[in-house]
Structures are given as C-alpha cells and as structure tokens.
C-alpha beads as a LAMMPS data file, in Angstrom:
LAMMPS data file: protein, C-alpha beads

400 atoms
399 bonds

1 atom types
1 bond types

-500.0 500.0 xlo xhi
-500.0 500.0 ylo yhi
-500.0 500.0 zlo zhi

Masses

1 110.0

Atoms # bond

1 1 1 324.957 -305.883 -388.107
2 1 1 328.530 -304.656 -388.169
3 1 1 330.716 -306.924 -386.101
4 1 1 327.927 -309.356 -385.285
5 1 1 328.592 -313.056 -385.022
6 1 1 326.704 -315.164 -387.525
7 1 1 325.867 -318.645 -386.314
8 1 1 325.363 -321.530 -388.712
9 1 1 321.708 -322.273 -389.313
10 1 1 320.597 -318.909 -387.977
11 1 1 320.043 -316.058 -390.388
12 1 1 320.522 -312.802 -388.550
13 1 1 320.118 -310.509 -391.556
14 1 1 322.482 -308.695 -393.863
15 1 1 325.348 -306.379 -393.069
16 1 1 323.959 -302.852 -393.098
17 1 1 325.326 -299.682 -394.620
18 1 1 327.041 -298.845 -397.876
19 1 1 330.698 -299.550 -398.382
20 1 1 333.155 -297.097 -399.849
21 1 1 336.897 -297.374 -400.241
22 1 1 338.718 -297.861 -396.917
23 1 1 335.501 -298.580 -394.963
24 1 1 335.797 -302.367 -394.907
25 1 1 337.047 -304.202 -391.815
26 1 1 338.137 -307.842 -392.260
27 1 1 336.850 -310.499 -389.909
28 1 1 340.020 -310.521 -387.787
29 1 1 339.444 -306.871 -386.809
30 1 1 335.737 -307.421 -386.200
31 1 1 336.569 -310.373 -383.950
32 1 1 338.968 -308.349 -381.818
33 1 1 336.792 -305.247 -381.588
34 1 1 333.295 -306.702 -381.329
35 1 1 333.402 -310.486 -380.776
36 1 1 336.515 -311.203 -378.716
37 1 1 334.322 -313.190 -376.319
38 1 1 334.595 -316.037 -378.834
39 1 1 338.246 -316.545 -377.946
40 1 1 338.664 -314.942 -374.525
41 1 1 340.385 -317.344 -372.147
42 1 1 340.505 -320.124 -374.728
43 1 1 343.432 -321.919 -376.357
44 1 1 343.379 -320.842 -380.001
45 1 1 344.721 -322.378 -383.211
46 1 1 345.015 -320.190 -386.311
47 1 1 344.781 -321.387 -389.924
48 1 1 346.156 -318.623 -392.126
49 1 1 348.976 -317.476 -394.396
50 1 1 350.740 -314.279 -395.421
51 1 1 347.462 -312.649 -396.540
52 1 1 345.854 -312.908 -393.097
53 1 1 346.281 -309.242 -392.176
54 1 1 344.275 -306.272 -390.945
55 1 1 343.682 -302.991 -392.754
56 1 1 347.154 -301.673 -391.890
57 1 1 348.852 -304.845 -393.114
58 1 1 349.589 -306.172 -389.606
59 1 1 349.430 -309.975 -389.527
60 1 1 346.787 -311.875 -387.552
61 1 1 349.426 -313.437 -385.307
62 1 1 350.599 -310.052 -384.085
63 1 1 347.048 -308.736 -383.775
64 1 1 345.901 -311.714 -381.735
65 1 1 348.910 -311.753 -379.420
66 1 1 348.704 -307.986 -378.896
67 1 1 345.046 -308.407 -377.897
68 1 1 346.018 -310.993 -375.293
69 1 1 344.542 -313.961 -377.152
70 1 1 346.062 -317.277 -376.061
71 1 1 347.403 -318.393 -379.449
72 1 1 348.999 -321.841 -379.120
73 1 1 349.458 -323.194 -382.671
74 1 1 349.506 -322.129 -386.323
75 1 1 348.313 -324.133 -389.326
76 1 1 349.363 -323.613 -392.951
77 1 1 347.413 -324.281 -396.179
78 1 1 348.866 -324.914 -399.656
79 1 1 351.942 -322.703 -400.299
80 1 1 352.766 -322.609 -396.578
81 1 1 352.239 -320.087 -393.811
82 1 1 354.348 -317.494 -395.629
83 1 1 352.836 -318.289 -399.045
84 1 1 356.139 -318.984 -400.780
85 1 1 355.945 -322.720 -401.564
86 1 1 355.355 -323.680 -405.191
87 1 1 351.893 -324.950 -406.196
88 1 1 351.565 -328.605 -405.300
89 1 1 354.893 -328.636 -403.442
90 1 1 354.997 -330.476 -400.099
91 1 1 354.904 -328.138 -397.101
92 1 1 356.685 -329.338 -393.978
93 1 1 355.565 -328.606 -390.448
94 1 1 357.954 -326.265 -388.670
95 1 1 358.264 -323.633 -385.945
96 1 1 357.578 -319.924 -386.362
97 1 1 360.878 -318.160 -385.700
98 1 1 359.212 -314.960 -384.489
99 1 1 356.918 -316.482 -381.853
100 1 1 358.162 -320.026 -381.275
101 1 1 354.697 -321.354 -382.120
102 1 1 354.462 -324.651 -384.005
103 1 1 353.274 -324.422 -387.618
104 1 1 351.471 -327.553 -388.773
105 1 1 351.053 -328.113 -392.498
106 1 1 347.534 -328.924 -393.690
107 1 1 348.312 -329.187 -397.400
108 1 1 347.261 -332.622 -398.593
109 1 1 346.150 -333.757 -395.140
110 1 1 343.614 -333.157 -392.412
111 1 1 344.578 -331.772 -389.005
112 1 1 345.951 -334.567 -386.855
113 1 1 344.142 -335.264 -383.586
114 1 1 347.321 -334.663 -381.605
115 1 1 347.784 -331.185 -383.106
116 1 1 344.272 -330.218 -381.993
117 1 1 344.437 -331.818 -378.548
118 1 1 345.477 -328.645 -376.738
119 1 1 343.177 -326.309 -378.682
120 1 1 339.675 -325.126 -377.785
121 1 1 338.795 -323.155 -380.923
122 1 1 340.194 -323.013 -384.464
123 1 1 340.267 -319.659 -386.242
124 1 1 340.378 -319.742 -390.044
125 1 1 341.498 -316.639 -391.924
126 1 1 342.335 -317.559 -395.517
127 1 1 342.057 -315.443 -398.675
128 1 1 339.659 -316.954 -401.178
129 1 1 339.975 -315.871 -404.818
130 1 1 336.367 -316.187 -405.988
131 1 1 336.826 -319.347 -408.085
132 1 1 335.678 -322.899 -407.345
133 1 1 339.110 -324.400 -408.002
134 1 1 340.958 -322.810 -405.111
135 1 1 342.152 -325.260 -402.447
136 1 1 341.554 -323.106 -399.359
137 1 1 337.909 -324.176 -399.091
138 1 1 339.099 -327.786 -398.991
139 1 1 341.472 -326.854 -396.156
140 1 1 338.650 -325.116 -394.284
141 1 1 336.351 -328.112 -394.700
142 1 1 339.032 -330.518 -393.434
143 1 1 339.486 -328.306 -390.362
144 1 1 335.716 -328.327 -389.820
145 1 1 335.577 -332.121 -390.080
146 1 1 338.460 -332.651 -387.661
147 1 1 337.061 -330.102 -385.220
148 1 1 333.634 -331.746 -385.310
149 1 1 335.179 -335.133 -384.613
150 1 1 336.929 -333.758 -381.530
151 1 1 334.170 -331.437 -380.340
152 1 1 336.060 -328.221 -381.123
153 1 1 334.567 -324.982 -382.410
154 1 1 335.584 -323.391 -385.739
155 1 1 335.380 -319.646 -386.339
156 1 1 335.918 -318.357 -389.878
157 1 1 337.188 -314.777 -389.980
158 1 1 335.647 -313.682 -393.242
159 1 1 337.090 -311.528 -396.008
160 1 1 335.535 -309.972 -399.111
161 1 1 335.409 -311.907 -402.352
162 1 1 338.229 -310.088 -404.194
163 1 1 336.504 -310.239 -407.599
164 1 1 333.020 -309.388 -406.393
165 1 1 329.544 -310.704 -406.997
166 1 1 329.042 -312.025 -410.575
167 1 1 328.154 -315.710 -410.847
168 1 1 329.516 -317.372 -413.995
169 1 1 330.266 -320.834 -415.324
170 1 1 328.790 -324.269 -414.907
171 1 1 327.674 -325.783 -411.599
172 1 1 329.805 -328.705 -410.407
173 1 1 328.327 -332.196 -410.622
174 1 1 328.539 -333.569 -407.034
175 1 1 329.715 -336.912 -408.428
176 1 1 332.968 -335.180 -409.381
177 1 1 333.892 -333.631 -406.052
178 1 1 337.604 -333.151 -405.424
179 1 1 339.999 -330.878 -403.553
180 1 1 339.613 -328.378 -406.419
181 1 1 335.831 -328.627 -406.487
182 1 1 333.986 -329.645 -403.325
183 1 1 330.599 -327.976 -403.664
184 1 1 327.879 -327.802 -406.322
185 1 1 328.637 -324.163 -407.099
186 1 1 329.518 -322.376 -410.363
187 1 1 333.129 -321.766 -411.343
188 1 1 332.801 -318.109 -410.328
189 1 1 330.526 -318.433 -407.314
190 1 1 330.263 -314.838 -406.045
191 1 1 330.517 -315.933 -402.396
192 1 1 333.020 -315.501 -399.572
193 1 1 334.933 -318.246 -397.819
194 1 1 332.712 -317.828 -394.756
195 1 1 329.575 -318.230 -396.837
196 1 1 331.022 -321.252 -398.614
197 1 1 331.914 -322.810 -395.258
198 1 1 328.305 -322.396 -394.115
199 1 1 327.050 -323.966 -397.347
200 1 1 329.571 -326.810 -397.041
201 1 1 328.518 -327.521 -393.446
202 1 1 325.025 -328.227 -394.765
203 1 1 325.753 -329.756 -398.188
204 1 1 328.501 -332.071 -396.962
205 1 1 326.644 -332.851 -393.701
206 1 1 329.674 -331.991 -391.583
207 1 1 327.807 -330.842 -388.480
208 1 1 330.619 -328.582 -387.287
209 1 1 330.130 -326.003 -384.526
210 1 1 330.820 -323.294 -387.066
211 1 1 330.619 -319.546 -386.607
212 1 1 331.467 -316.843 -389.139
213 1 1 332.623 -313.362 -388.186
214 1 1 331.682 -311.262 -391.251
215 1 1 333.788 -308.551 -392.812
216 1 1 332.099 -305.300 -391.828
217 1 1 331.088 -302.750 -394.437
218 1 1 331.515 -304.925 -397.527
219 1 1 328.989 -305.010 -400.368
220 1 1 328.971 -308.070 -402.575
221 1 1 329.457 -306.085 -405.794
222 1 1 332.677 -304.441 -404.534
223 1 1 335.970 -305.992 -405.568
224 1 1 339.239 -305.865 -403.638
225 1 1 340.187 -302.447 -404.955
226 1 1 336.957 -300.912 -403.663
227 1 1 337.468 -302.260 -400.152
228 1 1 340.618 -300.272 -399.452
229 1 1 342.149 -303.419 -397.930
230 1 1 345.749 -304.223 -398.879
231 1 1 346.218 -306.736 -401.681
232 1 1 348.621 -309.534 -400.833
233 1 1 349.126 -312.272 -403.384
234 1 1 347.208 -315.320 -402.114
235 1 1 349.658 -317.676 -403.862
236 1 1 352.853 -317.412 -405.935
237 1 1 351.121 -317.488 -409.333
238 1 1 348.250 -315.140 -408.466
239 1 1 350.250 -311.952 -408.128
240 1 1 347.756 -309.173 -408.806
241 1 1 344.047 -308.450 -408.867
242 1 1 343.829 -308.718 -412.656
243 1 1 345.237 -312.240 -412.416
244 1 1 342.416 -313.126 -410.025
245 1 1 339.881 -311.881 -412.579
246 1 1 341.364 -314.085 -415.316
247 1 1 341.835 -317.139 -413.087
248 1 1 338.236 -318.526 -413.236
249 1 1 338.711 -318.847 -416.999
250 1 1 342.372 -319.447 -417.723
251 1 1 342.755 -322.041 -414.957
252 1 1 340.740 -324.428 -417.148
253 1 1 343.772 -324.580 -419.452
254 1 1 345.643 -326.390 -416.662
255 1 1 343.676 -329.389 -417.917
256 1 1 345.069 -329.097 -421.453
257 1 1 348.425 -329.155 -423.245
258 1 1 348.620 -325.363 -423.127
259 1 1 350.634 -323.391 -420.593
260 1 1 348.796 -320.910 -418.367
261 1 1 351.940 -318.829 -418.011
262 1 1 353.316 -320.485 -414.887
263 1 1 356.989 -319.568 -414.679
264 1 1 356.446 -316.403 -416.720
265 1 1 355.980 -312.775 -415.747
266 1 1 352.177 -312.987 -416.053
267 1 1 350.781 -316.345 -414.920
268 1 1 347.069 -316.801 -415.634
269 1 1 347.076 -313.632 -417.752
270 1 1 348.185 -315.662 -420.771
271 1 1 348.043 -319.072 -422.382
272 1 1 350.336 -320.595 -424.967
273 1 1 352.088 -323.543 -426.585
274 1 1 354.941 -323.897 -429.115
275 1 1 352.493 -325.084 -431.769
276 1 1 349.786 -322.440 -431.204
277 1 1 348.837 -320.504 -434.342
278 1 1 348.026 -317.233 -432.584
279 1 1 347.170 -315.407 -435.798
280 1 1 344.457 -317.898 -436.748
281 1 1 343.121 -318.222 -433.202
282 1 1 342.988 -314.478 -432.556
283 1 1 341.229 -313.795 -435.850
284 1 1 338.391 -316.119 -434.826
285 1 1 338.261 -315.056 -431.187
286 1 1 338.024 -311.365 -432.031
287 1 1 334.960 -312.043 -434.171
288 1 1 333.123 -313.303 -431.076
289 1 1 332.691 -309.778 -429.647
290 1 1 333.836 -310.643 -426.137
291 1 1 333.455 -307.704 -423.763
292 1 1 335.660 -306.445 -420.957
293 1 1 338.837 -307.954 -422.378
294 1 1 341.204 -307.574 -425.301
295 1 1 343.778 -309.997 -426.656
296 1 1 347.422 -309.661 -427.648
297 1 1 349.651 -312.115 -429.468
298 1 1 352.810 -312.641 -427.395
299 1 1 355.686 -315.030 -426.792
300 1 1 356.910 -316.135 -423.386
301 1 1 359.350 -318.677 -421.983
302 1 1 358.292 -320.532 -418.814
303 1 1 361.125 -320.935 -416.316
304 1 1 360.617 -323.525 -413.566
305 1 1 356.862 -323.543 -414.325
306 1 1 356.018 -326.268 -411.821
307 1 1 353.455 -327.881 -414.124
308 1 1 355.949 -329.555 -416.470
309 1 1 354.851 -327.484 -419.463
310 1 1 357.510 -326.094 -421.802
311 1 1 360.205 -325.228 -419.273
312 1 1 362.839 -323.121 -421.020
313 1 1 360.938 -323.236 -424.329
314 1 1 359.704 -320.128 -426.100
315 1 1 355.982 -320.543 -426.708
316 1 1 353.496 -318.635 -428.829
317 1 1 350.875 -317.144 -426.583
318 1 1 347.727 -315.097 -426.216
319 1 1 347.633 -312.507 -423.459
320 1 1 344.321 -311.412 -421.962
321 1 1 344.130 -307.761 -420.929
322 1 1 341.262 -306.696 -418.684
323 1 1 339.462 -303.578 -419.928
324 1 1 336.139 -303.565 -418.039
325 1 1 335.731 -305.612 -414.856
326 1 1 331.952 -305.224 -414.769
327 1 1 331.451 -306.623 -418.294
328 1 1 334.107 -309.331 -418.259
329 1 1 333.096 -312.981 -418.128
330 1 1 336.317 -314.991 -417.765
331 1 1 334.579 -318.365 -418.052
332 1 1 332.820 -317.472 -421.318
333 1 1 336.125 -316.100 -422.589
334 1 1 337.900 -319.366 -421.770
335 1 1 335.099 -321.356 -423.394
336 1 1 335.499 -319.374 -426.632
337 1 1 339.273 -319.812 -426.551
338 1 1 339.003 -323.562 -425.920
339 1 1 336.495 -323.965 -428.741
340 1 1 338.532 -321.944 -431.242
341 1 1 341.858 -323.584 -430.336
342 1 1 340.299 -327.003 -430.780
343 1 1 338.935 -325.940 -434.178
344 1 1 342.326 -324.620 -435.316
345 1 1 344.346 -327.462 -433.730
346 1 1 341.919 -330.407 -433.490
347 1 1 344.605 -332.901 -432.435
348 1 1 346.738 -330.737 -430.156
349 1 1 344.587 -329.459 -427.266
350 1 1 345.597 -332.470 -425.157
351 1 1 342.943 -332.868 -422.478
352 1 1 344.387 -334.342 -419.287
353 1 1 342.869 -335.807 -416.138
354 1 1 342.715 -332.435 -414.426
355 1 1 340.282 -330.921 -416.913
356 1 1 337.175 -332.784 -415.787
357 1 1 337.970 -332.049 -412.134
358 1 1 338.398 -328.351 -412.891
359 1 1 335.264 -328.320 -415.055
360 1 1 333.220 -330.107 -412.395
361 1 1 332.568 -333.151 -414.567
362 1 1 333.066 -334.368 -418.133
363 1 1 330.150 -332.533 -419.763
364 1 1 332.087 -329.400 -420.747
365 1 1 334.897 -331.372 -422.374
366 1 1 332.420 -333.642 -424.129
367 1 1 330.440 -330.669 -425.459
368 1 1 333.557 -328.997 -426.840
369 1 1 334.735 -332.265 -428.391
370 1 1 331.324 -332.712 -430.006
371 1 1 331.540 -329.263 -431.610
372 1 1 328.651 -327.815 -429.592
373 1 1 328.449 -324.046 -430.164
374 1 1 329.579 -322.021 -427.142
375 1 1 326.224 -320.214 -426.917
376 1 1 324.472 -323.574 -426.577
377 1 1 326.872 -324.620 -423.827
378 1 1 326.291 -321.332 -422.003
379 1 1 322.512 -321.725 -422.353
380 1 1 322.695 -325.173 -420.736
381 1 1 324.229 -323.594 -417.619
382 1 1 321.470 -321.041 -416.997
383 1 1 318.974 -323.331 -415.267
384 1 1 321.515 -324.793 -412.816
385 1 1 322.790 -321.281 -412.036
386 1 1 319.249 -320.060 -411.280
387 1 1 318.730 -322.983 -408.905
388 1 1 322.088 -322.340 -407.260
389 1 1 321.227 -318.682 -406.660
390 1 1 318.117 -319.788 -404.795
391 1 1 319.890 -322.561 -402.885
392 1 1 322.656 -320.306 -401.587
393 1 1 320.356 -317.577 -400.205
394 1 1 320.174 -318.855 -396.600
395 1 1 323.973 -318.782 -396.383
396 1 1 324.638 -315.257 -397.668
397 1 1 325.843 -312.566 -395.252
398 1 1 326.227 -309.427 -397.348
399 1 1 324.199 -306.956 -399.374
400 1 1 324.659 -306.512 -403.094

Bonds

1 1 1 2
2 1 2 3
3 1 3 4
4 1 4 5
5 1 5 6
6 1 6 7
7 1 7 8
8 1 8 9
9 1 9 10
10 1 10 11
11 1 11 12
12 1 12 13
13 1 13 14
14 1 14 15
15 1 15 16
16 1 16 17
17 1 17 18
18 1 18 19
19 1 19 20
20 1 20 21
21 1 21 22
22 1 22 23
23 1 23 24
24 1 24 25
25 1 25 26
26 1 26 27
27 1 27 28
28 1 28 29
29 1 29 30
30 1 30 31
31 1 31 32
32 1 32 33
33 1 33 34
34 1 34 35
35 1 35 36
36 1 36 37
37 1 37 38
38 1 38 39
39 1 39 40
40 1 40 41
41 1 41 42
42 1 42 43
43 1 43 44
44 1 44 45
45 1 45 46
46 1 46 47
47 1 47 48
48 1 48 49
49 1 49 50
50 1 50 51
51 1 51 52
52 1 52 53
53 1 53 54
54 1 54 55
55 1 55 56
56 1 56 57
57 1 57 58
58 1 58 59
59 1 59 60
60 1 60 61
61 1 61 62
62 1 62 63
63 1 63 64
64 1 64 65
65 1 65 66
66 1 66 67
67 1 67 68
68 1 68 69
69 1 69 70
70 1 70 71
71 1 71 72
72 1 72 73
73 1 73 74
74 1 74 75
75 1 75 76
76 1 76 77
77 1 77 78
78 1 78 79
79 1 79 80
80 1 80 81
81 1 81 82
82 1 82 83
83 1 83 84
84 1 84 85
85 1 85 86
86 1 86 87
87 1 87 88
88 1 88 89
89 1 89 90
90 1 90 91
91 1 91 92
92 1 92 93
93 1 93 94
94 1 94 95
95 1 95 96
96 1 96 97
97 1 97 98
98 1 98 99
99 1 99 100
100 1 100 101
101 1 101 102
102 1 102 103
103 1 103 104
104 1 104 105
105 1 105 106
106 1 106 107
107 1 107 108
108 1 108 109
109 1 109 110
110 1 110 111
111 1 111 112
112 1 112 113
113 1 113 114
114 1 114 115
115 1 115 116
116 1 116 117
117 1 117 118
118 1 118 119
119 1 119 120
120 1 120 121
121 1 121 122
122 1 122 123
123 1 123 124
124 1 124 125
125 1 125 126
126 1 126 127
127 1 127 128
128 1 128 129
129 1 129 130
130 1 130 131
131 1 131 132
132 1 132 133
133 1 133 134
134 1 134 135
135 1 135 136
136 1 136 137
137 1 137 138
138 1 138 139
139 1 139 140
140 1 140 141
141 1 141 142
142 1 142 143
143 1 143 144
144 1 144 145
145 1 145 146
146 1 146 147
147 1 147 148
148 1 148 149
149 1 149 150
150 1 150 151
151 1 151 152
152 1 152 153
153 1 153 154
154 1 154 155
155 1 155 156
156 1 156 157
157 1 157 158
158 1 158 159
159 1 159 160
160 1 160 161
161 1 161 162
162 1 162 163
163 1 163 164
164 1 164 165
165 1 165 166
166 1 166 167
167 1 167 168
168 1 168 169
169 1 169 170
170 1 170 171
171 1 171 172
172 1 172 173
173 1 173 174
174 1 174 175
175 1 175 176
176 1 176 177
177 1 177 178
178 1 178 179
179 1 179 180
180 1 180 181
181 1 181 182
182 1 182 183
183 1 183 184
184 1 184 185
185 1 185 186
186 1 186 187
187 1 187 188
188 1 188 189
189 1 189 190
190 1 190 191
191 1 191 192
192 1 192 193
193 1 193 194
194 1 194 195
195 1 195 196
196 1 196 197
197 1 197 198
198 1 198 199
199 1 199 200
200 1 200 201
201 1 201 202
202 1 202 203
203 1 203 204
204 1 204 205
205 1 205 206
206 1 206 207
207 1 207 208
208 1 208 209
209 1 209 210
210 1 210 211
211 1 211 212
212 1 212 213
213 1 213 214
214 1 214 215
215 1 215 216
216 1 216 217
217 1 217 218
218 1 218 219
219 1 219 220
220 1 220 221
221 1 221 222
222 1 222 223
223 1 223 224
224 1 224 225
225 1 225 226
226 1 226 227
227 1 227 228
228 1 228 229
229 1 229 230
230 1 230 231
231 1 231 232
232 1 232 233
233 1 233 234
234 1 234 235
235 1 235 236
236 1 236 237
237 1 237 238
238 1 238 239
239 1 239 240
240 1 240 241
241 1 241 242
242 1 242 243
243 1 243 244
244 1 244 245
245 1 245 246
246 1 246 247
247 1 247 248
248 1 248 249
249 1 249 250
250 1 250 251
251 1 251 252
252 1 252 253
253 1 253 254
254 1 254 255
255 1 255 256
256 1 256 257
257 1 257 258
258 1 258 259
259 1 259 260
260 1 260 261
261 1 261 262
262 1 262 263
263 1 263 264
264 1 264 265
265 1 265 266
266 1 266 267
267 1 267 268
268 1 268 269
269 1 269 270
270 1 270 271
271 1 271 272
272 1 272 273
273 1 273 274
274 1 274 275
275 1 275 276
276 1 276 277
277 1 277 278
278 1 278 279
279 1 279 280
280 1 280 281
281 1 281 282
282 1 282 283
283 1 283 284
284 1 284 285
285 1 285 286
286 1 286 287
287 1 287 288
288 1 288 289
289 1 289 290
290 1 290 291
291 1 291 292
292 1 292 293
293 1 293 294
294 1 294 295
295 1 295 296
296 1 296 297
297 1 297 298
298 1 298 299
299 1 299 300
300 1 300 301
301 1 301 302
302 1 302 303
303 1 303 304
304 1 304 305
305 1 305 306
306 1 306 307
307 1 307 308
308 1 308 309
309 1 309 310
310 1 310 311
311 1 311 312
312 1 312 313
313 1 313 314
314 1 314 315
315 1 315 316
316 1 316 317
317 1 317 318
318 1 318 319
319 1 319 320
320 1 320 321
321 1 321 322
322 1 322 323
323 1 323 324
324 1 324 325
325 1 325 326
326 1 326 327
327 1 327 328
328 1 328 329
329 1 329 330
330 1 330 331
331 1 331 332
332 1 332 333
333 1 333 334
334 1 334 335
335 1 335 336
336 1 336 337
337 1 337 338
338 1 338 339
339 1 339 340
340 1 340 341
341 1 341 342
342 1 342 343
343 1 343 344
344 1 344 345
345 1 345 346
346 1 346 347
347 1 347 348
348 1 348 349
349 1 349 350
350 1 350 351
351 1 351 352
352 1 352 353
353 1 353 354
354 1 354 355
355 1 355 356
356 1 356 357
357 1 357 358
358 1 358 359
359 1 359 360
360 1 360 361
361 1 361 362
362 1 362 363
363 1 363 364
364 1 364 365
365 1 365 366
366 1 366 367
367 1 367 368
368 1 368 369
369 1 369 370
370 1 370 371
371 1 371 372
372 1 372 373
373 1 373 374
374 1 374 375
375 1 375 376
376 1 376 377
377 1 377 378
378 1 378 379
379 1 379 380
380 1 380 381
381 1 381 382
382 1 382 383
383 1 383 384
384 1 384 385
385 1 385 386
386 1 386 387
387 1 387 388
388 1 388 389
389 1 389 390
390 1 390 391
391 1 391 392
392 1 392 393
393 1 393 394
394 1 394 395
395 1 395 396
396 1 396 397
397 1 397 398
398 1 398 399
399 1 399 400
C-alpha cells in the first residue's frame, strides 16, 4: 500500500514489497506524491526540525511550498526548529528568516489555542530515535491533544525507526508516565513515531482525528543505513547512527552520578566519572560475554556538558564500540554495566530523580540495589514484552 493513508482505528494492511538501499520514501514525499488531497486548499501548520527532509536532503518547508501547499506556521520541538539548542534549554518562539513564517516553540508546553486558530491541519514530521525516552513523542501527543480540543486534524508524516525492529528492555509502568516515558512500551520499542502516535491515541484516550502517512518501502528490520535516507543528527548529542544504537542503554546513566559523555567528542558512546575504576569494572564486564559490542578504557573531559557533570574535569571512562548491530542489546549492556559499577563502587553510583523516570518506574533501581542478578531482571521483563508485542499489533504499519 505504497503511499496509502492509514486512518486511526482502521487497519488497511502492511506496506508491500521488499526494501533495499535507496528505495525508501519518507512520509513527506508520500504525502506530496500520493496523498496531497489531505492538505490541498487547507491552512497547514508544520511541526518539524532540521531532520525533516526528503531523500535529497531538501527540507519539508521547501518541499511543501514548492508543491503549492498553504503553509502558514511552523512549530519547533526540543532543540528548536534548526536543532541547535542544548538539551533542556528554553527555545523561544521566533520568525523563520527564509520564509517569514512564525516559528512557535513547543518545548515544555502545548500548542496555544491562538497559534492554532488559523490552521486547518497540523503536519508532524519529527525524527524518532527508537528509544522510549525521546521527547518528540511527547510533543506529538501534545499537538494531538490541542488539535482534538479545537477540532483540527493531525497528520503524522512517518519515518523509519533508525535502529530497526528489536524490542528490548522493560515495559514502562503507566503510574510513572512522564515527558520521557508516556506509553507502556519497552525502552527499545521497535516502532515508528506514526505507530506510537496511533497507540497513544488509544492508550491515552486522546480521541484525535489522527492520520499517518507511512514511509513507503521500509521494512521494520532495516535500520537507517539500509534505507538510503540521509542521516541528520536528531539532536546535538546524538550525532551519528552508532550513538542512536547505544542511546537506549547509556541514557539510563543520566539518572546516576556518571557522565554519559555530554560535552565530549562521543556523547552516549561512553560513560565515566573521576572515581571510576575502569580496570576493575572492565574485567568483570568482559566476563559477561556481551555480544555486538566491545569496551575500551578511555579518559575524556566534558566541556559545557549541560547536565552539570564534571565540566572541565578529566574523567575515567568506558567507551562502547558497536561491532554487530544485529546481536547488540544496549539495554542488557547497560544493565550489566550498572550492576558491575554498583558492585565495584557500592556508595558512588548516585541514583537521582531522573533514573526512575527513565527506567519507567522504581523496580529496576530497586532490583539492582537488592543485588538481583541481571539474568533474573531480564527474565522478569519477558512476560510484559510478550504482552506488549500482542498489544501493539493493531497499530503496526510495516512488514518485518
């Protein structure tokens, strides 16, 4: 069903045909070639950032205006419309110098009624990264809620999951919903933003008039490199595809006293602290037989890290190097590292308030603190993952 519109609550089947490099068309191109009726003659708002581009790297704004779409306003997620703002930094509303269109910031707030008053349909084209923590789903949900309140339609222009299909990690406890964990999905969910939006519309009882324009030609098992689509960093600290693979695991260390490499040359590829005994930790970790990744002892000095951890201080670190994408489980790897670091430094790991939000509840922290073996923790996740795989089926749009 290449180019077909998928309506919420109606399963029209799976995208047909195998995908090979350079065969994938993102939702923006499918909209303009096959489904332009969704926006023809309407006043359109666009939620996007620097990664909202077509196969040739041309931005959505230019593509829409060239196609004669009546684009009247732009909306920016975390990091701003150009993707340059630091994580967590306030993003001001402004005007796009190239087009004169207003750019309204959505980071930390819902769309204001007055910004939607002159809009008929909201397009959302944001790059997800395949991990539950990422804030762009929260932005999409807030747009859906505001649009529902005002009777507007939302159309998500879908993109491939850049790290592909595997599902890994624990399922979030709905009692611990937050901007970095809205849905009861695993840490690595294996879905696209469009699929997550469909699931959220049901799970969160939003009731939005939501449509998803799928990416044509994508298979769920294909990562960004296989699509042939250009890679643009979705945010300042996720600079390459390997960083996206590590992120579902290493991001958990944001909730500890260890640095995740913010302000260094390889954020999310490495973790560290001035007190970390890398020799002792690596000796234990390497005995675990983790696949798809190898480890290197390193030092790095965070400069303007943005998270307040060790700015200008040389820290002892462990760098993760991806060796086999298909066999790598970043969440299991992070679990082993957390367990070993706590064993070597029982009083230094420094859990903070972010950890339970990232972990989708307190159970992971409590299990590690209790000395529960990692294999037992992993085993406790299997039942919830099986149930999630069944629950998500009606919302999936792509073949394996």
